[in-house]
mmCIF file as Biopython writes it, N, C-alpha, C and O atoms, coordinates in Angstrom:
data_model
#
loop_
_atom_site.group_PDB
_atom_site.id
_atom_site.type_symbol
_atom_site.label_atom_id
_atom_site.label_alt_id
_atom_site.label_comp_id
_atom_site.label_asym_id
_atom_site.label_entity_id
_atom_site.label_seq_id
_atom_site.pdbx_PDB_ins_code
_atom_site.Cartn_x
_atom_site.Cartn_y
_atom_site.Cartn_z
_atom_site.occupancy
_atom_site.B_iso_or_equiv
_atom_site.auth_seq_id
_atom_site.auth_asym_id
_atom_site.pdbx_PDB_model_num
ATOM 1   N N  . UNK A ? 1  ? 30.121 -52.280 -1.990  1.0 0.0 1  A 1 
ATOM 2   C CA . UNK A ? 1  ? 29.975 -52.944 -3.112  1.0 0.0 1  A 1 
ATOM 3   C C  . UNK A ? 1  ? 30.420 -54.480 -2.766  1.0 0.0 1  A 1 
ATOM 4   O O  . UNK A ? 1  ? 31.149 -54.540 -1.776  1.0 0.0 1  A 1 
ATOM 5   N N  . UNK A ? 2  ? 30.179 -55.501 -3.273  1.0 0.0 2  A 1 
ATOM 6   C CA . UNK A ? 2  ? 30.280 -56.905 -2.808  1.0 0.0 2  A 1 
ATOM 7   C C  . UNK A ? 2  ? 31.795 -56.808 -3.729  1.0 0.0 2  A 1 
ATOM 8   O O  . UNK A ? 2  ? 32.201 -56.008 -4.572  1.0 0.0 2  A 1 
ATOM 9   N N  . UNK A ? 3  ? 32.359 -58.010 -3.120  1.0 0.0 3  A 1 
ATOM 10  C CA . UNK A ? 3  ? 33.784 -58.516 -3.230  1.0 0.0 3  A 1 
ATOM 11  C C  . UNK A ? 3  ? 33.690 -58.978 -4.710  1.0 0.0 3  A 1 
ATOM 12  O O  . UNK A ? 3  ? 34.755 -58.877 -5.319  1.0 0.0 3  A 1 
ATOM 13  N N  . UNK A ? 4  ? 32.807 -59.385 -5.301  1.0 0.0 4  A 1 
ATOM 14  C CA . UNK A ? 4  ? 32.943 -60.289 -6.608  1.0 0.0 4  A 1 
ATOM 15  C C  . UNK A ? 4  ? 32.438 -59.331 -7.654  1.0 0.0 4  A 1 
ATOM 16  O O  . UNK A ? 4  ? 32.980 -59.378 -8.758  1.0 0.0 4  A 1 
ATOM 17  N N  . UNK A ? 5  ? 31.443 -58.444 -7.438  1.0 0.0 5  A 1 
ATOM 18  C CA . UNK A ? 5  ? 31.132 -57.261 -8.333  1.0 0.0 5  A 1 
ATOM 19  C C  . UNK A ? 5  ? 32.702 -56.558 -8.468  1.0 0.0 5  A 1 
ATOM 20  O O  . UNK A ? 5  ? 33.182 -56.176 -9.535  1.0 0.0 5  A 1 
ATOM 21  N N  . UNK A ? 6  ? 33.276 -56.492 -7.334  1.0 0.0 6  A 1 
ATOM 22  C CA . UNK A ? 6  ? 34.502 -55.542 -7.457  1.0 0.0 6  A 1 
ATOM 23  C C  . UNK A ? 6  ? 35.715 -56.127 -8.034  1.0 0.0 6  A 1 
ATOM 24  O O  . UNK A ? 6  ? 36.719 -55.482 -8.334  1.0 0.0 6  A 1 
ATOM 25  N N  . UNK A ? 7  ? 35.557 -57.398 -8.171  1.0 0.0 7  A 1 
ATOM 26  C CA . UNK A ? 7  ? 36.456 -58.341 -8.830  1.0 0.0 7  A 1 
ATOM 27  C C  . UNK A ? 7  ? 36.208 -58.221 -10.233 1.0 0.0 7  A 1 
ATOM 28  O O  . UNK A ? 7  ? 37.191 -58.262 -10.973 1.0 0.0 7  A 1 
ATOM 29  N N  . UNK A ? 8  ? 35.150 -58.091 -10.696 1.0 0.0 8  A 1 
ATOM 30  C CA . UNK A ? 8  ? 34.641 -58.358 -12.447 1.0 0.0 8  A 1 
ATOM 31  C C  . UNK A ? 8  ? 34.840 -56.802 -12.544 1.0 0.0 8  A 1 
ATOM 32  O O  . UNK A ? 8  ? 35.358 -56.640 -13.648 1.0 0.0 8  A 1 
ATOM 33  N N  . UNK A ? 9  ? 34.688 -55.576 -11.941 1.0 0.0 9  A 1 
ATOM 34  C CA . UNK A ? 9  ? 34.876 -54.541 -12.304 1.0 0.0 9  A 1 
ATOM 35  C C  . UNK A ? 9  ? 36.505 -54.336 -12.786 1.0 0.0 9  A 1 
ATOM 36  O O  . UNK A ? 9  ? 36.844 -53.825 -13.853 1.0 0.0 9  A 1 
ATOM 37  N N  . UNK A ? 10 ? 37.376 -54.834 -11.791 1.0 0.0 10 A 1 
ATOM 38  C CA . UNK A ? 10 ? 38.769 -54.801 -11.940 1.0 0.0 10 A 1 
ATOM 39  C C  . UNK A ? 10 ? 39.114 -55.630 -13.143 1.0 0.0 10 A 1 
ATOM 40  O O  . UNK A ? 10 ? 40.146 -55.420 -13.780 1.0 0.0 10 A 1 
ATOM 41  N N  . UNK A ? 11 ? 38.258 -56.568 -13.455 1.0 0.0 11 A 1 
ATOM 42  C CA . UNK A ? 11 ? 38.783 -57.399 -14.781 1.0 0.0 11 A 1 
ATOM 43  C C  . UNK A ? 11 ? 38.549 -56.509 -16.353 1.0 0.0 11 A 1 
ATOM 44  O O  . UNK A ? 11 ? 39.163 -56.470 -17.419 1.0 0.0 11 A 1 
ATOM 45  N N  . UNK A ? 12 ? 37.425 -55.918 -15.847 1.0 0.0 12 A 1 
ATOM 46  C CA . UNK A ? 12 ? 37.236 -55.252 -17.308 1.0 0.0 12 A 1 
ATOM 47  C C  . UNK A ? 12 ? 36.423 -55.945 -18.168 1.0 0.0 12 A 1 
ATOM 48  O O  . UNK A ? 12 ? 35.821 -56.971 -17.854 1.0 0.0 12 A 1 
ATOM 49  N N  . UNK A ? 13 ? 36.374 -55.227 -19.624 1.0 0.0 13 A 1 
ATOM 50  C CA . UNK A ? 13 ? 35.597 -55.650 -20.375 1.0 0.0 13 A 1 
ATOM 51  C C  . UNK A ? 13 ? 36.588 -56.538 -21.301 1.0 0.0 13 A 1 
ATOM 52  O O  . UNK A ? 13 ? 36.197 -56.503 -22.467 1.0 0.0 13 A 1 
ATOM 53  N N  . UNK A ? 14 ? 37.715 -57.297 -21.135 1.0 0.0 14 A 1 
ATOM 54  C CA . UNK A ? 14 ? 38.476 -57.672 -22.301 1.0 0.0 14 A 1 
ATOM 55  C C  . UNK A ? 14 ? 39.745 -56.865 -22.470 1.0 0.0 14 A 1 
ATOM 56  O O  . UNK A ? 14 ? 39.999 -55.829 -21.856 1.0 0.0 14 A 1 
ATOM 57  N N  . UNK A ? 15 ? 40.583 -57.508 -23.452 1.0 0.0 15 A 1 
ATOM 58  C CA . UNK A ? 15 ? 41.699 -56.797 -23.951 1.0 0.0 15 A 1 
ATOM 59  C C  . UNK A ? 15 ? 41.799 -55.579 -24.527 1.0 0.0 15 A 1 
ATOM 60  O O  . UNK A ? 15 ? 41.053 -55.351 -25.479 1.0 0.0 15 A 1 
ATOM 61  N N  . UNK A ? 16 ? 42.679 -54.607 -24.104 1.0 0.0 16 A 1 
ATOM 62  C CA . UNK A ? 16 ? 42.913 -53.207 -24.526 1.0 0.0 16 A 1 
ATOM 63  C C  . UNK A ? 16 ? 43.167 -53.181 -25.945 1.0 0.0 16 A 1 
ATOM 64  O O  . UNK A ? 16 ? 44.136 -53.865 -26.276 1.0 0.0 16 A 1 
ATOM 65  N N  . UNK A ? 17 ? 42.539 -52.557 -26.911 1.0 0.0 17 A 1 
ATOM 66  C CA . UNK A ? 17 ? 42.799 -52.591 -28.240 1.0 0.0 17 A 1 
ATOM 67  C C  . UNK A ? 17 ? 44.099 -51.258 -28.667 1.0 0.0 17 A 1 
ATOM 68  O O  . UNK A ? 17 ? 43.747 -50.079 -28.661 1.0 0.0 17 A 1 
ATOM 69  N N  . UNK A ? 18 ? 45.088 -51.523 -28.901 1.0 0.0 18 A 1 
ATOM 70  C CA . UNK A ? 18 ? 45.837 -50.492 -29.247 1.0 0.0 18 A 1 
ATOM 71  C C  . UNK A ? 18 ? 45.850 -50.055 -31.086 1.0 0.0 18 A 1 
ATOM 72  O O  . UNK A ? 18 ? 46.792 -49.511 -31.661 1.0 0.0 18 A 1 
ATOM 73  N N  . UNK A ? 19 ? 44.838 -50.381 -31.573 1.0 0.0 19 A 1 
ATOM 74  C CA . UNK A ? 19 ? 44.766 -49.628 -32.822 1.0 0.0 19 A 1 
ATOM 75  C C  . UNK A ? 19 ? 44.439 -48.328 -33.214 1.0 0.0 19 A 1 
ATOM 76  O O  . UNK A ? 19 ? 43.588 -47.739 -32.548 1.0 0.0 19 A 1 
ATOM 77  N N  . UNK A ? 20 ? 44.969 -47.756 -34.195 1.0 0.0 20 A 1 
ATOM 78  C CA . UNK A ? 20 ? 44.677 -46.447 -34.551 1.0 0.0 20 A 1 
ATOM 79  C C  . UNK A ? 20 ? 43.130 -45.985 -34.660 1.0 0.0 20 A 1 
ATOM 80  O O  . UNK A ? 20 ? 42.426 -46.536 -35.506 1.0 0.0 20 A 1 
ATOM 81  N N  . UNK A ? 21 ? 42.599 -45.011 -33.845 1.0 0.0 21 A 1 
ATOM 82  C CA . UNK A ? 21 ? 41.238 -44.624 -34.004 1.0 0.0 21 A 1 
ATOM 83  C C  . UNK A ? 21 ? 41.198 -44.051 -35.256 1.0 0.0 21 A 1 
ATOM 84  O O  . UNK A ? 21 ? 42.211 -43.640 -35.822 1.0 0.0 21 A 1 
ATOM 85  N N  . UNK A ? 22 ? 39.944 -43.993 -35.784 1.0 0.0 22 A 1 
ATOM 86  C CA . UNK A ? 22 ? 39.719 -43.344 -37.016 1.0 0.0 22 A 1 
ATOM 87  C C  . UNK A ? 22 ? 39.172 -42.109 -36.888 1.0 0.0 22 A 1 
ATOM 88  O O  . UNK A ? 22 ? 38.631 -41.621 -37.880 1.0 0.0 22 A 1 
ATOM 89  N N  . UNK A ? 23 ? 39.207 -41.391 -35.678 1.0 0.0 23 A 1 
ATOM 90  C CA . UNK A ? 23 ? 39.003 -40.000 -35.629 1.0 0.0 23 A 1 
ATOM 91  C C  . UNK A ? 23 ? 40.189 -39.183 -36.020 1.0 0.0 23 A 1 
ATOM 92  O O  . UNK A ? 23 ? 41.167 -39.738 -36.522 1.0 0.0 23 A 1 
ATOM 93  N N  . UNK A ? 24 ? 40.161 -38.021 -35.838 1.0 0.0 24 A 1 
ATOM 94  C CA . UNK A ? 24 ? 41.213 -36.710 -36.248 1.0 0.0 24 A 1 
ATOM 95  C C  . UNK A ? 24 ? 42.273 -37.265 -35.117 1.0 0.0 24 A 1 
ATOM 96  O O  . UNK A ? 24 ? 42.180 -37.479 -33.909 1.0 0.0 24 A 1 
ATOM 97  N N  . UNK A ? 25 ? 43.504 -37.416 -36.256 1.0 0.0 25 A 1 
ATOM 98  C CA . UNK A ? 25 ? 44.565 -37.438 -35.550 1.0 0.0 25 A 1 
ATOM 99  C C  . UNK A ? 25 ? 45.382 -36.002 -35.145 1.0 0.0 25 A 1 
ATOM 100 O O  . UNK A ? 25 ? 45.682 -35.083 -35.907 1.0 0.0 25 A 1 
ATOM 101 N N  . UNK A ? 26 ? 45.627 -36.114 -33.750 1.0 0.0 26 A 1 
ATOM 102 C CA . UNK A ? 26 ? 46.376 -34.819 -33.160 1.0 0.0 26 A 1 
ATOM 103 C C  . UNK A ? 26 ? 47.959 -35.064 -33.020 1.0 0.0 26 A 1 
ATOM 104 O O  . UNK A ? 26 ? 48.504 -36.168 -33.030 1.0 0.0 26 A 1 
ATOM 105 N N  . UNK A ? 27 ? 48.519 -33.956 -32.902 1.0 0.0 27 A 1 
ATOM 106 C CA . UNK A ? 27 ? 50.056 -34.078 -33.124 1.0 0.0 27 A 1 
ATOM 107 C C  . UNK A ? 27 ? 50.437 -33.298 -31.634 1.0 0.0 27 A 1 
ATOM 108 O O  . UNK A ? 27 ? 49.687 -32.498 -31.076 1.0 0.0 27 A 1 
ATOM 109 N N  . UNK A ? 28 ? 51.471 -33.630 -31.249 1.0 0.0 28 A 1 
ATOM 110 C CA . UNK A ? 28 ? 51.753 -32.886 -29.821 1.0 0.0 28 A 1 
ATOM 111 C C  . UNK A ? 28 ? 51.757 -34.168 -28.556 1.0 0.0 28 A 1 
ATOM 112 O O  . UNK A ? 28 ? 51.342 -35.312 -28.740 1.0 0.0 28 A 1 
ATOM 113 N N  . UNK A ? 29 ? 52.295 -33.670 -27.360 1.0 0.0 29 A 1 
ATOM 114 C CA . UNK A ? 29 ? 52.156 -34.567 -26.087 1.0 0.0 29 A 1 
ATOM 115 C C  . UNK A ? 29 ? 50.822 -34.705 -25.795 1.0 0.0 29 A 1 
ATOM 116 O O  . UNK A ? 29 ? 49.970 -33.863 -26.078 1.0 0.0 29 A 1 
ATOM 117 N N  . UNK A ? 30 ? 50.625 -35.721 -25.250 1.0 0.0 30 A 1 
ATOM 118 C CA . UNK A ? 30 ? 49.488 -36.231 -24.363 1.0 0.0 30 A 1 
ATOM 119 C C  . UNK A ? 30 ? 48.821 -35.093 -23.655 1.0 0.0 30 A 1 
ATOM 120 O O  . UNK A ? 30 ? 47.599 -35.034 -23.787 1.0 0.0 30 A 1 
ATOM 121 N N  . UNK A ? 31 ? 49.459 -34.103 -22.868 1.0 0.0 31 A 1 
ATOM 122 C CA . UNK A ? 31 ? 49.037 -33.105 -22.052 1.0 0.0 31 A 1 
ATOM 123 C C  . UNK A ? 31 ? 48.451 -31.804 -22.725 1.0 0.0 31 A 1 
ATOM 124 O O  . UNK A ? 31 ? 47.664 -31.011 -22.208 1.0 0.0 31 A 1 
ATOM 125 N N  . UNK A ? 32 ? 49.010 -31.753 -24.007 1.0 0.0 32 A 1 
ATOM 126 C CA . UNK A ? 32 ? 48.296 -30.718 -24.949 1.0 0.0 32 A 1 
ATOM 127 C C  . UNK A ? 32 ? 47.084 -31.179 -25.462 1.0 0.0 32 A 1 
ATOM 128 O O  . UNK A ? 32 ? 46.189 -30.348 -25.620 1.0 0.0 32 A 1 
ATOM 129 N N  . UNK A ? 33 ? 46.857 -32.509 -25.792 1.0 0.0 33 A 1 
ATOM 130 C CA . UNK A ? 33 ? 45.761 -32.865 -26.645 1.0 0.0 33 A 1 
ATOM 131 C C  . UNK A ? 33 ? 44.761 -33.475 -25.521 1.0 0.0 33 A 1 
ATOM 132 O O  . UNK A ? 33 ? 43.575 -33.674 -25.782 1.0 0.0 33 A 1 
ATOM 133 N N  . UNK A ? 34 ? 45.247 -33.718 -24.431 1.0 0.0 34 A 1 
ATOM 134 C CA . UNK A ? 34 ? 44.026 -34.177 -23.375 1.0 0.0 34 A 1 
ATOM 135 C C  . UNK A ? 34 ? 42.730 -33.470 -23.242 1.0 0.0 34 A 1 
ATOM 136 O O  . UNK A ? 34 ? 42.592 -32.343 -23.716 1.0 0.0 34 A 1 
ATOM 137 N N  . UNK A ? 35 ? 41.925 -33.987 -22.715 1.0 0.0 35 A 1 
ATOM 138 C CA . UNK A ? 35 ? 40.683 -33.106 -22.742 1.0 0.0 35 A 1 
ATOM 139 C C  . UNK A ? 35 ? 40.302 -33.069 -21.180 1.0 0.0 35 A 1 
ATOM 140 O O  . UNK A ? 35 ? 39.725 -32.068 -20.755 1.0 0.0 35 A 1 
ATOM 141 N N  . UNK A ? 36 ? 40.579 -34.025 -20.401 1.0 0.0 36 A 1 
ATOM 142 C CA . UNK A ? 36 ? 40.499 -34.211 -18.984 1.0 0.0 36 A 1 
ATOM 143 C C  . UNK A ? 36 ? 41.591 -34.451 -18.138 1.0 0.0 36 A 1 
ATOM 144 O O  . UNK A ? 36 ? 42.593 -35.018 -18.573 1.0 0.0 36 A 1 
ATOM 145 N N  . UNK A ? 37 ? 41.506 -34.109 -17.071 1.0 0.0 37 A 1 
ATOM 146 C CA . UNK A ? 37 ? 42.592 -34.253 -15.957 1.0 0.0 37 A 1 
ATOM 147 C C  . UNK A ? 37 ? 42.749 -35.907 -15.734 1.0 0.0 37 A 1 
ATOM 148 O O  . UNK A ? 37 ? 41.634 -36.423 -15.666 1.0 0.0 37 A 1 
ATOM 149 N N  . UNK A ? 38 ? 43.544 -36.608 -15.639 1.0 0.0 38 A 1 
ATOM 150 C CA . UNK A ? 38 ? 43.834 -38.051 -15.349 1.0 0.0 38 A 1 
ATOM 151 C C  . UNK A ? 38 ? 43.988 -37.988 -13.589 1.0 0.0 38 A 1 
ATOM 152 O O  . UNK A ? 38 ? 44.741 -37.414 -12.802 1.0 0.0 38 A 1 
ATOM 153 N N  . UNK A ? 39 ? 42.864 -38.890 -13.489 1.0 0.0 39 A 1 
ATOM 154 C CA . UNK A ? 39 ? 43.002 -39.158 -11.820 1.0 0.0 39 A 1 
ATOM 155 C C  . UNK A ? 39 ? 44.017 -40.627 -11.461 1.0 0.0 39 A 1 
ATOM 156 O O  . UNK A ? 39 ? 43.862 -41.803 -11.791 1.0 0.0 39 A 1 
ATOM 157 N N  . UNK A ? 40 ? 44.925 -40.042 -10.767 1.0 0.0 40 A 1 
ATOM 158 C CA . UNK A ? 40 ? 45.658 -40.986 -10.285 1.0 0.0 40 A 1 
ATOM 159 C C  . UNK A ? 40 ? 45.671 -41.401 -8.636  1.0 0.0 40 A 1 
ATOM 160 O O  . UNK A ? 40 ? 45.136 -40.612 -7.857  1.0 0.0 40 A 1 
ATOM 161 N N  . UNK A ? 41 ? 46.187 -42.442 -8.201  1.0 0.0 41 A 1 
ATOM 162 C CA . UNK A ? 41 ? 46.651 -42.527 -6.802  1.0 0.0 41 A 1 
ATOM 163 C C  . UNK A ? 41 ? 47.689 -43.280 -6.497  1.0 0.0 41 A 1 
ATOM 164 O O  . UNK A ? 41 ? 48.161 -44.201 -7.163  1.0 0.0 41 A 1 
ATOM 165 N N  . UNK A ? 42 ? 48.129 -42.756 -5.199  1.0 0.0 42 A 1 
ATOM 166 C CA . UNK A ? 42 ? 49.603 -43.433 -4.882  1.0 0.0 42 A 1 
ATOM 167 C C  . UNK A ? 42 ? 49.420 -44.784 -4.538  1.0 0.0 42 A 1 
ATOM 168 O O  . UNK A ? 42 ? 48.352 -45.238 -4.127  1.0 0.0 42 A 1 
ATOM 169 N N  . UNK A ? 43 ? 50.557 -45.495 -4.718  1.0 0.0 43 A 1 
ATOM 170 C CA . UNK A ? 43 ? 50.601 -46.879 -4.271  1.0 0.0 43 A 1 
ATOM 171 C C  . UNK A ? 43 ? 50.343 -47.122 -2.555  1.0 0.0 43 A 1 
ATOM 172 O O  . UNK A ? 43 ? 50.439 -48.280 -2.150  1.0 0.0 43 A 1 
ATOM 173 N N  . UNK A ? 44 ? 50.100 -46.302 -1.818  1.0 0.0 44 A 1 
ATOM 174 C CA . UNK A ? 44 ? 50.024 -45.985 -0.405  1.0 0.0 44 A 1 
ATOM 175 C C  . UNK A ? 44 ? 48.533 -45.864 -0.157  1.0 0.0 44 A 1 
ATOM 176 O O  . UNK A ? 44 ? 48.074 -46.130 0.953   1.0 0.0 44 A 1 
ATOM 177 N N  . UNK A ? 45 ? 47.760 -45.467 -1.170  1.0 0.0 45 A 1 
ATOM 178 C CA . UNK A ? 45 ? 46.087 -45.316 -0.952  1.0 0.0 45 A 1 
ATOM 179 C C  . UNK A ? 45 ? 45.420 -46.405 -0.476  1.0 0.0 45 A 1 
ATOM 180 O O  . UNK A ? 45 ? 45.382 -47.346 -1.270  1.0 0.0 45 A 1 
ATOM 181 N N  . UNK A ? 46 ? 44.857 -46.576 0.624   1.0 0.0 46 A 1 
ATOM 182 C CA . UNK A ? 46 ? 43.902 -47.665 1.073   1.0 0.0 46 A 1 
ATOM 183 C C  . UNK A ? 46 ? 42.966 -48.298 -0.241  1.0 0.0 46 A 1 
ATOM 184 O O  . UNK A ? 46 ? 42.667 -47.571 -1.188  1.0 0.0 46 A 1 
ATOM 185 N N  . UNK A ? 47 ? 42.613 -49.508 -0.183  1.0 0.0 47 A 1 
ATOM 186 C CA . UNK A ? 47 ? 42.130 -49.940 -1.239  1.0 0.0 47 A 1 
ATOM 187 C C  . UNK A ? 47 ? 40.694 -49.601 -1.093  1.0 0.0 47 A 1 
ATOM 188 O O  . UNK A ? 47 ? 40.035 -49.499 -2.127  1.0 0.0 47 A 1 
ATOM 189 N N  . UNK A ? 48 ? 40.178 -49.431 -0.057  1.0 0.0 48 A 1 
ATOM 190 C CA . UNK A ? 48 ? 38.650 -48.991 0.144   1.0 0.0 48 A 1 
ATOM 191 C C  . UNK A ? 48 ? 38.370 -47.625 -0.378  1.0 0.0 48 A 1 
ATOM 192 O O  . UNK A ? 48 ? 37.226 -47.315 -0.709  1.0 0.0 48 A 1 
ATOM 193 N N  . UNK A ? 49 ? 39.352 -46.810 -0.462  1.0 0.0 49 A 1 
ATOM 194 C CA . UNK A ? 49 ? 39.557 -45.579 -0.854  1.0 0.0 49 A 1 
ATOM 195 C C  . UNK A ? 49 ? 39.480 -45.759 -2.424  1.0 0.0 49 A 1 
ATOM 196 O O  . UNK A ? 49 ? 38.866 -44.967 -3.139  1.0 0.0 49 A 1 
ATOM 197 N N  . UNK A ? 50 ? 39.943 -46.521 -2.750  1.0 0.0 50 A 1 
ATOM 198 C CA . UNK A ? 50 ? 40.017 -46.735 -4.458  1.0 0.0 50 A 1 
ATOM 199 C C  . UNK A ? 50 ? 38.603 -47.318 -4.840  1.0 0.0 50 A 1 
ATOM 200 O O  . UNK A ? 50 ? 38.040 -47.093 -5.911  1.0 0.0 50 A 1 
ATOM 201 N N  . UNK A ? 51 ? 38.092 -48.120 -3.790  1.0 0.0 51 A 1 
ATOM 202 C CA . UNK A ? 51 ? 36.788 -48.786 -4.427  1.0 0.0 51 A 1 
ATOM 203 C C  . UNK A ? 51 ? 35.834 -47.345 -4.467  1.0 0.0 51 A 1 
ATOM 204 O O  . UNK A ? 51 ? 35.379 -46.891 -5.517  1.0 0.0 51 A 1 
ATOM 205 N N  . UNK A ? 52 ? 35.704 -46.959 -3.631  1.0 0.0 52 A 1 
ATOM 206 C CA . UNK A ? 52 ? 35.026 -45.530 -3.296  1.0 0.0 52 A 1 
ATOM 207 C C  . UNK A ? 52 ? 35.095 -44.957 -4.542  1.0 0.0 52 A 1 
ATOM 208 O O  . UNK A ? 52 ? 34.050 -45.025 -5.190  1.0 0.0 52 A 1 
ATOM 209 N N  . UNK A ? 53 ? 36.111 -44.364 -5.105  1.0 0.0 53 A 1 
ATOM 210 C CA . UNK A ? 53 ? 36.502 -43.511 -6.180  1.0 0.0 53 A 1 
ATOM 211 C C  . UNK A ? 53 ? 35.831 -43.969 -7.514  1.0 0.0 53 A 1 
ATOM 212 O O  . UNK A ? 53 ? 35.130 -43.314 -8.285  1.0 0.0 53 A 1 
ATOM 213 N N  . UNK A ? 54 ? 36.371 -45.704 -7.599  1.0 0.0 54 A 1 
ATOM 214 C CA . UNK A ? 54 ? 35.781 -46.098 -8.781  1.0 0.0 54 A 1 
ATOM 215 C C  . UNK A ? 54 ? 34.017 -46.169 -8.809  1.0 0.0 54 A 1 
ATOM 216 O O  . UNK A ? 54 ? 33.421 -45.882 -9.847  1.0 0.0 54 A 1 
ATOM 217 N N  . UNK A ? 55 ? 33.462 -46.478 -7.868  1.0 0.0 55 A 1 
ATOM 218 C CA . UNK A ? 55 ? 31.909 -46.234 -7.577  1.0 0.0 55 A 1 
ATOM 219 C C  . UNK A ? 55 ? 31.417 -44.946 -7.886  1.0 0.0 55 A 1 
ATOM 220 O O  . UNK A ? 55 ? 30.481 -44.782 -8.669  1.0 0.0 55 A 1 
ATOM 221 N N  . UNK A ? 56 ? 32.018 -44.000 -7.294  1.0 0.0 56 A 1 
ATOM 222 C CA . UNK A ? 56 ? 31.275 -42.603 -7.401  1.0 0.0 56 A 1 
ATOM 223 C C  . UNK A ? 56 ? 31.630 -41.928 -8.587  1.0 0.0 56 A 1 
ATOM 224 O O  . UNK A ? 56 ? 30.918 -41.004 -8.978  1.0 0.0 56 A 1 
ATOM 225 N N  . UNK A ? 57 ? 32.773 -42.312 -9.294  1.0 0.0 57 A 1 
ATOM 226 C CA . UNK A ? 57 ? 33.102 -41.628 -10.547 1.0 0.0 57 A 1 
ATOM 227 C C  . UNK A ? 57 ? 32.557 -42.474 -11.877 1.0 0.0 57 A 1 
ATOM 228 O O  . UNK A ? 57 ? 32.313 -41.949 -12.963 1.0 0.0 57 A 1 
ATOM 229 N N  . UNK A ? 58 ? 32.423 -43.822 -11.584 1.0 0.0 58 A 1 
ATOM 230 C CA . UNK A ? 58 ? 31.711 -44.646 -12.668 1.0 0.0 58 A 1 
ATOM 231 C C  . UNK A ? 58 ? 32.946 -45.173 -13.535 1.0 0.0 58 A 1 
ATOM 232 O O  . UNK A ? 58 ? 32.798 -45.436 -14.729 1.0 0.0 58 A 1 
ATOM 233 N N  . UNK A ? 59 ? 34.022 -45.299 -12.959 1.0 0.0 59 A 1 
ATOM 234 C CA . UNK A ? 59 ? 35.243 -45.808 -13.751 1.0 0.0 59 A 1 
ATOM 235 C C  . UNK A ? 59 ? 35.518 -47.138 -13.350 1.0 0.0 59 A 1 
ATOM 236 O O  . UNK A ? 59 ? 34.996 -47.695 -12.384 1.0 0.0 59 A 1 
ATOM 237 N N  . UNK A ? 60 ? 36.342 -47.623 -14.109 1.0 0.0 60 A 1 
ATOM 238 C CA . UNK A ? 60 ? 36.981 -49.092 -13.906 1.0 0.0 60 A 1 
ATOM 239 C C  . UNK A ? 60 ? 37.973 -48.985 -13.478 1.0 0.0 60 A 1 
ATOM 240 O O  . UNK A ? 60 ? 37.984 -49.568 -12.394 1.0 0.0 60 A 1 
ATOM 241 N N  . UNK A ? 61 ? 39.275 -48.373 -13.787 1.0 0.0 61 A 1 
ATOM 242 C CA . UNK A ? 61 ? 40.442 -48.311 -13.408 1.0 0.0 61 A 1 
ATOM 243 C C  . UNK A ? 61 ? 41.019 -47.066 -13.152 1.0 0.0 61 A 1 
ATOM 244 O O  . UNK A ? 61 ? 40.596 -46.105 -13.793 1.0 0.0 61 A 1 
ATOM 245 N N  . UNK A ? 62 ? 42.158 -46.865 -12.101 1.0 0.0 62 A 1 
ATOM 246 C CA . UNK A ? 62 ? 42.783 -45.634 -11.741 1.0 0.0 62 A 1 
ATOM 247 C C  . UNK A ? 62 ? 44.203 -46.210 -11.719 1.0 0.0 62 A 1 
ATOM 248 O O  . UNK A ? 62 ? 44.520 -47.203 -11.063 1.0 0.0 62 A 1 
ATOM 249 N N  . UNK A ? 63 ? 44.857 -45.645 -12.335 1.0 0.0 63 A 1 
ATOM 250 C CA . UNK A ? 63 ? 46.509 -45.792 -12.596 1.0 0.0 63 A 1 
ATOM 251 C C  . UNK A ? 63 ? 47.155 -45.241 -11.070 1.0 0.0 63 A 1 
ATOM 252 O O  . UNK A ? 63 ? 46.807 -44.285 -10.378 1.0 0.0 63 A 1 
ATOM 253 N N  . UNK A ? 64 ? 48.081 -46.117 -10.893 1.0 0.0 64 A 1 
ATOM 254 C CA . UNK A ? 64 ? 48.716 -45.973 -9.687  1.0 0.0 64 A 1 
ATOM 255 C C  . UNK A ? 64 ? 49.964 -45.448 -9.824  1.0 0.0 64 A 1 
ATOM 256 O O  . UNK A ? 64 ? 50.824 -46.131 -10.382 1.0 0.0 64 A 1 
ATOM 257 N N  . UNK A ? 65 ? 50.310 -43.984 -9.278  1.0 0.0 65 A 1 
ATOM 258 C CA . UNK A ? 65 ? 51.678 -43.537 -9.786  1.0 0.0 65 A 1 
ATOM 259 C C  . UNK A ? 65 ? 52.387 -42.925 -8.381  1.0 0.0 65 A 1 
ATOM 260 O O  . UNK A ? 65 ? 51.724 -42.558 -7.410  1.0 0.0 65 A 1 
ATOM 261 N N  . UNK A ? 66 ? 53.621 -42.891 -8.444  1.0 0.0 66 A 1 
ATOM 262 C CA . UNK A ? 66 ? 54.145 -42.584 -7.270  1.0 0.0 66 A 1 
ATOM 263 C C  . UNK A ? 66 ? 54.111 -40.906 -7.391  1.0 0.0 66 A 1 
ATOM 264 O O  . UNK A ? 66 ? 54.237 -40.326 -8.469  1.0 0.0 66 A 1 
ATOM 265 N N  . UNK A ? 67 ? 53.912 -40.203 -6.058  1.0 0.0 67 A 1 
ATOM 266 C CA . UNK A ? 67 ? 53.836 -38.632 -5.918  1.0 0.0 67 A 1 
ATOM 267 C C  . UNK A ? 67 ? 54.944 -38.173 -6.705  1.0 0.0 67 A 1 
ATOM 268 O O  . UNK A ? 67 ? 55.880 -38.933 -6.951  1.0 0.0 67 A 1 
ATOM 269 N N  . UNK A ? 68 ? 54.913 -36.986 -7.121  1.0 0.0 68 A 1 
ATOM 270 C CA . UNK A ? 68 ? 56.045 -35.983 -7.728  1.0 0.0 68 A 1 
ATOM 271 C C  . UNK A ? 68 ? 57.049 -36.111 -6.487  1.0 0.0 68 A 1 
ATOM 272 O O  . UNK A ? 68 ? 56.825 -36.170 -5.278  1.0 0.0 68 A 1 
ATOM 273 N N  . UNK A ? 69 ? 58.532 -36.140 -7.407  1.0 0.0 69 A 1 
ATOM 274 C CA . UNK A ? 69 ? 59.431 -35.466 -6.102  1.0 0.0 69 A 1 
ATOM 275 C C  . UNK A ? 69 ? 59.654 -33.936 -6.067  1.0 0.0 69 A 1 
ATOM 276 O O  . UNK A ? 69 ? 59.692 -33.329 -7.137  1.0 0.0 69 A 1 
ATOM 277 N N  . UNK A ? 70 ? 59.795 -33.322 -4.966  1.0 0.0 70 A 1 
ATOM 278 C CA . UNK A ? 70 ? 60.200 -32.074 -5.067  1.0 0.0 70 A 1 
ATOM 279 C C  . UNK A ? 70 ? 61.502 -31.730 -4.501  1.0 0.0 70 A 1 
ATOM 280 O O  . UNK A ? 70 ? 61.920 -30.574 -4.573  1.0 0.0 70 A 1 
#
């Protein structure tokens, strides 16, 4: 993937809309209504791995989260 293509991918398609959806509203926590597992990565994940995941899964963004403390 060329750098310019990656940069455009990171920029996405514009601002995120936070308006309420016209779909059926659900009650409860995010985890009880979520349909798929959220993919996250650690802050120490190499950028090359992040680029590979976005290309393979055809996604634009991956949330960065600290691993759970045990």
